[in-house]
C-alpha positions in Angstrom: 78.7 100.4 94.5 77.8 103.1 92.6 79.0 104.2 88.8 79.8 108.2 88.5 80.4 110.0 85.2 82.9 112.8 85.2 80.5 115.3 86.1 80.1 113.2 89.9 76.3 112.0 89.1 75.4 108.6 89.4 74.4 106.4 86.2 74.8 103.0 87.5 75.9 100.3 90.0 78.3 97.9 89.8 78.7 94.0 92.0 81.4 94.1 93.8 82.9 90.6 93.8 83.4 89.4 98.0 86.5 87.4 97.6 88.4 90.7 96.2 86.2 93.3 98.2 84.7 92.1 100.7 87.9 90.1 103.2 89.6 90.8 106.4 92.1 93.1 105.9 95.2 91.3 107.1 98.4 94.0 108.2 101.1 91.5 108.1 100.7 90.7 104.8 100.1 94.0 103.8 103.3 95.3 105.1 105.1 92.6 103.6 104.6 93.4 100.2 105.2 96.9 100.9 108.7 96.0 102.3 109.0 93.6 98.5 108.0 96.5 96.5 110.0 99.2 98.0 112.7 96.9 98.2 112.9 95.5 94.8 112.6 100.1 93.4 116.2 99.9 95.2 119.5 100.4 92.5 122.2 98.6 94.4 124.6 100.3 92.4 126.2 102.3 95.6 130.0 101.2 95.2 133.3 101.8 97.2 136.9 100.6 96.3 138.7 98.8 99.4 142.2 99.5 99.5 143.3 96.4 97.5 141.6 97.9 94.2 142.8 101.6 94.8 145.8 101.8 92.2 149.4 102.9 93.6 150.5 101.7 97.0 152.7 99.0 96.3 156.1 100.4 98.4 156.4 100.9 101.4 156.3 104.8 102.5 159.2 105.2 104.9 160.8 102.6 106.7 159.9 100.7 109.2 162.0 102.2 112.2 164.1 104.9 112.8 161.9 107.9 111.9 159.7 108.4 115.3 156.8 108.2 113.4 154.4 105.8 112.7 154.7 102.5 111.1 152.8 101.8 108.0 152.9 99.8 105.0 151.0 101.8 102.0 149.5 104.6 101.2 146.0 103.3 99.9 145.5 102.1 104.3 142.2 103.4 105.0 143.6 106.3 107.4 145.5 107.2 104.7 143.9 110.4 101.8 142.7 108.7 99.2 143.0 105.3 101.1 140.9 102.5 100.9 137.1 102.2 102.7 136.6 99.9 105.6 133.5 97.7 104.7 131.5 100.2 102.1 129.1 99.6 99.8 129.3 97.0 97.1 126.6 96.3 94.6 124.1 93.8 95.5 120.2 93.1 94.5 118.1 94.3 97.3 115.0 92.4 96.2 113.0 90.0 98.1 110.9 87.5 97.0 106.7 87.3 98.2 104.7 84.2 96.4 101.7 85.3 94.3 99.6 84.1 96.9 100.6 86.7 98.8 100.7 89.9 97.0 97.3 88.5 95.8 95.8 88.5 99.4 97.8 91.8 100.0 96.0 93.6 97.5 92.7 91.8 98.3 93.0 92.9 101.6 93.8 97.0 101.0 91.4 97.2 98.2 88.4 95.4 101.0 89.9 98.2 103.2 89.3 101.3 100.8 85.8 100.3 99.7 84.9 99.5 103.8 86.0 103.2 104.3 84.4 104.3 101.3 87.6 105.4 100.0 86.3 103.3 96.8 84.7 104.8 93.6 84.3 103.5 89.8 84.0 105.5 86.8 82.5 105.5 83.8 81.3 107.5 80.7 84.5 109.6 81.2 86.5 109.8 77.8 87.6 113.6 76.6 87.4 115.4 73.3 90.6 117.0 74.6 92.5 117.5 77.2 90.6 119.1 80.4 92.2 118.9 83.3 89.6 121.6 85.3 86.8 118.7 84.5 88.7 116.1 86.2 89.8 118.7 89.4 85.5 119.8 89.3 84.9 115.9 89.5 87.4 115.5 92.8 86.1 118.7 94.1 82.2 117.2 93.8 83.2 113.8 94.8 85.9 115.3 98.0 88.4 113.2 96.8 91.1 115.4 98.5 94.4 112.8 97.3 93.4 110.3 94.5 94.5 107.6 92.4 93.2 107.3 89.4 93.5 103.6 88.2 93.2 103.6 84.2 92.8 100.0 81.8 95.1 101.3 79.8 96.8 104.7 79.8 98.1 104.2 76.1 94.8 103.3 74.3 93.6 105.9 72.3 90.5 106.7 74.0 92.0 106.9 77.3 94.3 109.3 75.9 93.1 112.7 76.6 91.6 111.5 80.4 95.3 110.5 81.0 96.4 114.1 79.6 94.3 115.8 81.9 94.4 113.7 85.1 98.5 113.4 85.0 98.8 117.6 85.8 96.8 117.6 89.1 99.5 118.4 91.6 98.0 116.3 94.8 96.9 113.6 92.8 97.7 110.5 90.2 97.2 108.3 87.3 98.9 105.0 86.6 98.0 101.6 84.5 96.4 98.9 86.3 99.2 96.9 85.6 101.2 99.3 87.6 99.2 98.3 90.5 100.9 98.4 93.8 100.2 98.2 97.7 102.4 101.3 98.0 100.3 103.2 95.7 97.3 102.1 96.9 98.1 102.8 100.3 99.7 106.8 99.7 96.7 107.8 98.3 93.5 108.2 100.3 91.0 107.5 97.7 91.2 104.9 94.4 89.3 105.9 91.4 89.1 102.7 88.9 87.4 102.9 85.5 85.1 100.1 84.6 87.5 98.8 82.2 90.2 98.3 84.9 87.6 97.1 87.7 87.3 94.5 85.0 91.3 93.8 84.6 91.7 93.5 89.1 88.4 91.1 89.0 91.0 88.9 86.2 94.3 88.9 88.3 92.9 88.7 91.9 90.7 85.5 91.6 
């Protein structure tokens, strides 16, 4: 696998371990992980009140018989304006569990697919003296990346700050920390651009 600099020039090579970047894709496990990630991102804070939780309505609004109108027991019944909600949402946890082996297998499957499809790129020598979005845009154009996802080893590291600031302004791309790596992000963007340091951390985690 070629390693590129920010000018789009090949400056070396790196060997990708087959057990991470050379396996057969497993769509079922990938789907399971994406569903779990999206479910975990849901707030689950929607809440409504049933008739027993709404204030008032303790007195019967009118006599049971003699008025010619329908019998009513409480003004907080669902059919009344301001009444309780029937089977409304309550706060809940949408989290779905997925075991570590399945999570790693799904990420390996996606990364392997990226490599097989020629949508996986490694960069080095990308540090900047000051933020310069034009340099990143030029790199994207030269490499024909379209809508890329950049993966940094640590966006808070001092030497990574300028590159992070330059990349986060790109309209059709995004940049995340390697510790935030998720199937959703990998599938959302066509091309994946990984720094050499981030690649090492991926190998450590997905062994």
